[in-house]
C-alpha positions in Angstrom: -36.5 -63.3 -25.3 -36.5 -61.7 -21.9 -36.7 -57.9 -22.0 -34.3 -55.9 -19.8 -36.4 -53.0 -18.6 -33.6 -50.6 -17.9 -35.8 -47.5 -17.6 -37.9 -49.2 -15.0 -34.7 -50.0 -13.1 -33.5 -46.4 -13.3 -36.8 -45.0 -12.1 -37.1 -47.5 -9.2 -33.6 -46.5 -8.1 -34.5 -42.8 -8.4 -37.6 -43.4 -6.3 -35.8 -45.4 -3.6 -33.1 -42.6 -3.3 -35.7 -39.9 -3.0 -37.8 -41.7 -0.4 -34.6 -42.3 1.6 -33.7 -38.7 1.4 -37.2 -37.8 2.5 -36.9 -39.9 5.6 -33.4 -38.7 6.4 -34.6 -35.1 6.0 -36.7 -35.4 9.2 -33.4 -34.9 11.1 -32.6 -31.5 9.4 -32.7 -28.4 11.5 -35.5 -27.0 9.4 -37.2 -30.4 9.0 -40.7 -29.1 8.4 -39.7 -27.1 5.3 -37.5 -29.9 3.9 -39.9 -32.7 4.5 -42.8 -30.7 3.1 -40.8 -30.4 -0.1 -40.0 -34.1 -0.3 -43.5 -35.1 0.6 -44.7 -33.9 -2.8 -43.0 -36.9 -4.3 -44.6 -39.6 -2.2 -46.7 -40.8 -5.1 -43.4 -42.2 -6.4 -44.2 -45.2 -4.1 -47.2 -45.9 -6.4 -44.7 -46.1 -9.3 -42.9 -48.9 -7.4 -46.2 -50.9 -7.1 -47.4 -50.3 -10.7 -44.1 -51.4 -12.1 -44.2 -54.5 -9.8 -47.6 -55.4 -11.2 -46.2 -55.0 -14.7 -43.2 -57.1 -14.1 -45.0 -59.9 -12.3 -47.6 -60.1 -15.0 -44.8 -60.1 -17.6 -42.9 -63.0 -16.0 -45.8 -65.1 -14.8 -48.6 -64.5 -17.3 -48.3 -68.1 -18.6 -47.9 -69.8 -15.3 -49.9 -72.9 -14.3 -53.0 -71.9 -12.4 -53.5 -75.2 -10.6 -53.2 -75.3 -6.9 -49.7 -76.6 -7.1 -48.7 -74.0 -9.7 -50.2 -71.1 -7.6 -48.3 -72.3 -4.5 -45.1 -72.6 -6.5 -45.6 -69.0 -7.6 -46.1 -67.8 -4.0 -43.1 -69.8 -2.9 -40.9 -68.1 -5.5 -42.2 -64.6 -4.5 -41.8 -65.4 -0.8 -38.2 -66.5 -1.4 -37.6 -63.2 -3.1 -39.0 -60.9 -0.5 -39.0 -62.6 2.9 -35.3 -62.8 3.5 -34.9 -59.0 3.2 -37.9 -58.5 5.4 -36.8 -60.9 8.2 -33.3 -59.6 8.2 -34.3 -56.0 8.6 -37.1 -56.9 11.0 -34.7 -58.8 13.2 -32.5 -55.8 13.7 -35.5 -53.6 14.8 -36.8 -56.4 17.1 -33.4 -56.6 18.8 -33.4 -52.9 19.3 -37.0 -53.0 20.6 -36.0 -55.6 23.2 -33.2 -53.3 24.3 -35.6 -50.4 24.5 -38.1 -52.3 26.6 -35.2 -53.5 28.9 -34.3 -49.9 29.4 -30.9 -50.1 27.7 -32.0 -47.4 25.2 -34.6 -44.8 25.4 -37.1 -44.2 22.5 -40.3 -42.2 22.3 -41.7 -45.0 20.1 -41.4 -47.7 22.8 -45.1 -48.3 22.9 -45.9 -47.5 19.3 -43.2 -48.3 16.7 -41.5 -50.8 19.0 -44.7 -52.4 20.3 -43.8 -56.1 20.5 -47.5 -57.1 20.3 -47.3 -56.1 16.6 -44.6 -58.6 15.9 -46.9 -61.5 14.8 -48.5 -59.2 12.1 -45.0 -58.3 10.9 -43.8 -61.9 10.7 -46.9 -62.9 8.8 -46.6 -59.8 6.4 -50.1 -58.6 7.2 -49.1 -55.4 9.0 -50.5 -53.2 6.2 -53.8 -55.1 6.0 -55.4 -53.1 8.8 -54.2 -55.3 11.7 -52.1 -52.5 13.3 -52.8 -48.9 13.9 -49.2 -47.7 13.7 -46.2 -48.4 11.5 -44.0 -50.7 13.6 -40.4 -51.9 13.6 -39.1 -51.3 10.0 -41.8 -48.8 9.1 -41.3 -49.1 5.3 -42.2 -52.8 5.4 -45.8 -51.9 5.0 -45.1 -51.8 1.3 -43.7 -55.4 1.5 -46.9 -56.4 3.2 -48.9 -54.8 0.4 -46.8 -56.7 -2.2 -47.5 -59.9 -0.5 -51.3 -59.1 -0.5 -51.0 -58.5 -4.3 -49.1 -61.8 -4.8 -51.8 -63.7 -3.0 -54.4 -62.1 -5.3 -52.4 -62.6 -8.5 -53.6 -66.1 -9.5 -57.2 -64.8 -9.3 -56.2 -61.7 -11.3 -54.5 -63.9 -14.0 -57.6 -66.1 -14.1 -59.8 -63.0 -14.8 -57.4 -62.0 -17.6 -57.5 -65.4 -19.2 -61.3 -65.5 -19.2 -62.2 -61.9 -19.7 -59.1 -60.3 -21.2 -58.1 -56.7 -20.8 -61.7 -55.8 -20.1 -61.7 -58.0 -17.1 -58.6 -56.4 -15.7 -60.1 -53.0 -16.2 -63.3 -54.1 -14.4 -61.2 -55.3 -11.5 -59.3 -51.9 -11.3 -62.6 -50.0 -11.4 -64.0 -52.1 -8.6 -60.8 -51.5 -6.6 -61.0 -47.8 -7.1 -64.7 -47.7 -6.2 -63.9 -49.7 -3.0 -61.0 -47.3 -2.0 -63.1 -44.2 -2.7 -66.0 -45.6 -0.7 -63.7 -46.4 2.2 -62.5 -42.8 2.2 -66.0 -41.2 2.0 -67.4 -43.5 4.7 -64.3 -43.6 6.9 -64.5 -47.4 7.0 -60.8 -48.0 6.6 -58.7 -45.0 7.6 -58.9 -41.4 8.4 -56.2 -40.8 5.7 -57.0 -40.7 2.0 -56.4 -44.1 0.4 -53.5 -42.9 -1.6 -51.5 -41.9 1.5 -52.5 -44.6 4.0 -49.9 -47.0 5.3 -51.6 -49.1 8.0 -54.2 -50.1 5.3 -51.7 -49.8 2.4 -52.2 -53.3 1.1 -55.4 -52.2 -0.7 -53.7 -49.3 -2.3 -50.9 -51.6 -3.4 -53.4 -54.0 -4.8 -55.0 -51.3 -7.0 -51.6 -50.2 -8.3 -50.6 -53.8 -9.0 -53.7 -54.3 -11.1 -52.9 -51.1 -13.1 -49.4 -52.5 -13.7 -50.9 -55.7 -15.1 -53.2 -53.7 -17.4 -50.2 -51.7 -18.7 -48.3 -54.9 -19.4 -51.2 -56.4 -21.3 -51.4 -53.2 -23.4 -47.7 -53.2 -24.1 -47.9 -56.8 -25.3 -50.9 -56.0 -27.6 -49.3 -53.1 -29.5 -46.1 -52.5 -31.4 -43.7 -50.1 -29.8 -44.1 -46.6 -31.4 -41.1 -44.5 -32.5 -39.8 -42.1 -30.0 -41.0 -44.1 -27.0 -38.0 -43.2 -24.9 -38.2 -39.4 -25.1 -41.9 -39.6 -24.6 -41.3 -41.7 -21.4 -38.8 -39.3 -20.0 -40.9 -36.3 -21.0 -44.0 -37.7 -19.3 -41.9 -38.4 -16.2 -41.1 -34.7 -16.1 -44.9 -34.0 -16.3 -45.4 -36.4 -13.4 -43.0 -34.3 -11.2 -44.9 -31.2 -12.3 -48.2 -32.8 -11.2 -46.8 -33.9 -7.9 -45.4 -30.5 -7.0 -48.5 -28.8 -8.3 -50.6 -30.9 -5.9 -52.6 -32.1 -8.9 -55.5 -34.6 -8.5 -54.1 -38.0 -7.7 -55.8 -39.6 -10.7 -54.1 -37.2 -13.0 -50.7 -38.0 -11.4 -51.4 -41.8 -11.6 -52.6 -41.4 -15.2 -49.3 -39.7 -16.1 -47.5 -42.5 -14.4 -49.4 -44.9 -16.5 -48.4 -43.2 -19.7 -44.7 -42.8 -18.6 -44.5 -46.5 -17.6 -46.1 -47.7 -20.8 -43.8 -45.8 -23.1 -40.8 -46.7 -20.9 -41.7 -50.4 -21.5 -42.1 -49.7 -25.2 -38.7 -48.1 -25.3 -37.0 -51.3 -23.9 -39.1 -53.5 -26.3 -38.0 -51.9 -29.5 -35.1 -54.3 -30.0 -32.8 -51.5 -30.8 -31.1 -51.4 -27.3 -31.4 -47.6 -27.1 -31.5 -47.7 -23.4 -28.0 -49.2 -23.1 -26.7 -45.9 -21.7 -28.5 -46.8 -18.5 -26.6 -50.1 -18.1 -24.0 -48.7 -15.5 -26.9 -48.0 -13.2 -28.3 -51.5 -13.4 -26.3 -53.2 -10.5 -27.6 -50.5 -8.2 -31.1 -50.6 -9.7 -31.2 -54.3 -9.0 -31.1 -53.5 -5.2 -33.5 -50.5 -5.3 -36.0 -52.3 -3.1 -33.2 -53.3 -0.8 -32.2 -49.7 -0.5 -35.7 -48.9 0.4 -35.9 -51.6 3.0 -32.4 -51.1 4.5 -32.4 -47.3 4.8 -34.4 -47.3 8.0 -31.8 -49.5 9.6 -29.1 -47.2 8.5 -31.2 -44.3 9.8 -31.4 -46.0 13.2 -27.6 -45.9 13.5 -26.6 -42.9 11.4 -29.2 -40.5 12.7 -30.8 -41.7 15.9 -27.4 -42.6 17.3 -24.5 -40.8 15.5 -26.2 -37.7 14.3 -28.4 -36.9 17.3 -26.4 -38.3 20.2 -22.7 -38.1 19.1 -22.8 -35.1 16.7 -25.5 -33.2 18.6 -27.7 -32.6 15.6 -25.4 -30.1 13.9 -26.6 -27.2 11.8 -28.2 -27.1 8.4 -24.9 -27.0 6.5 -23.5 -29.9 8.5 -26.7 -31.9 7.8 -26.4 -31.6 4.0 -22.7 -32.4 4.2 -23.5 -35.5 6.3 -26.5 -36.9 4.4 -24.5 -38.4 1.5 -22.7 -40.7 3.9 -25.7 -42.6 5.2 -27.2 -42.7 1.8 -24.1 -44.3 0.3 -24.0 -46.6 3.3 -27.5 -47.8 2.6 -26.5 -48.6 -1.0 -23.4 -50.5 0.0 -25.3 -52.5 2.7 -28.0 -53.3 0.1 -25.5 -54.7 -2.4 -23.8 -56.8 0.3 -27.1 -58.0 1.7 -28.4 -59.0 -1.7 -25.4 -61.1 -2.5 -24.4 -62.7 0.8 -27.7 -62.8 2.8 -30.8 -62.5 0.7 -29.9 -64.8 -2.2 -28.6 -67.7 -0.1 -31.7 -67.5 2.2 -34.0 -67.2 -0.8 -32.5 -70.3 -2.4 -33.2 -72.3 0.8 -36.8 -71.1 0.9 -37.1 -72.0 -2.8 -35.7 -75.5 -2.2 -38.1 -76.0 0.7 -41.1 -75.2 -1.5 -39.7 -77.5 -4.2 -39.5 -80.3 -1.6 -43.0 -79.6 -0.3 -44.6 -79.4 -3.7 -42.7 -82.2 -5.4 -45.1 -85.0 -6.5 -45.0 -87.9 -4.1 -43.6 -91.1 -5.5 -46.0 -94.0 -5.5 -45.3 -96.6 -2.8 -43.7 -99.8 -4.0 -46.3 -102.7 -4.2 -46.0 -105.2 -1.4 -44.3 -108.5 -2.0 
């Protein structure tokens, strides 16, 4: 029976809303103070990727690892993520064209709206080190990282089937060593691996492996009593660690514990997380909120807030911010139903047609 991971959904929604508030806070009068406060919570992005690895491993751990089966998996994942990406990217590309034509002015004309970065964005490789700057829909670096992890997933699953949990742990250790080596030798980026964006695919890949490991652990053991309060209590410790600027490995370790017990809580069979059910329609579009909010930001802040309202004061900012946040949620709900799902079904059918076994030709008469 399929498990409904409600706590995961609630936490992903919380992370999406906090990341959105962080990006919108750059338009506050005292932006440096506000953004510095929100910046403590940026490791919440890793929670997204760890949970993604958990859920993908949960849903596809028994998949066929033949070439056709692996391509079918990639087709399903592409059908899930590419419509949202191409829709939001198209809006920014249209704006970029207007900027380059001189219709609008933007300080990011030659960085964020650099049209030479469009091929990398279309191919979802913009977070693999092919661009120096975040371009167009700047949060799509995480989608590029997810695609990187999906491409590696068949190999990761093969490791698990041949070497079990120990094999996954070895992969995670190798990934961490590689990331640390890149930091110490400045081979990849001047940023630390856990904050880089332009090379973020490799960070996402490590988080994804951790999620797969946690899923394997949850399936190996019986859910202990009191899992839900332990999960929420550990999440509180995660926030303490983030605001205390604790070592990143301590923070990620606490995330691992929180996610493990959150999964246990939803696997007890007692349905004790039903109280979160009203949030689930919004939780289902948490990644949509994450991807759509820069589009809302473009109109609600770059245009309305700065140009029409003149920036306002700090009180006006905090009175205004709920409006674009609610708009992002509504747009995400509408997009998921009327745009992303129909487009995803078309991509899914295309892969079905391409991968369908060819019928043998009729023998000649």
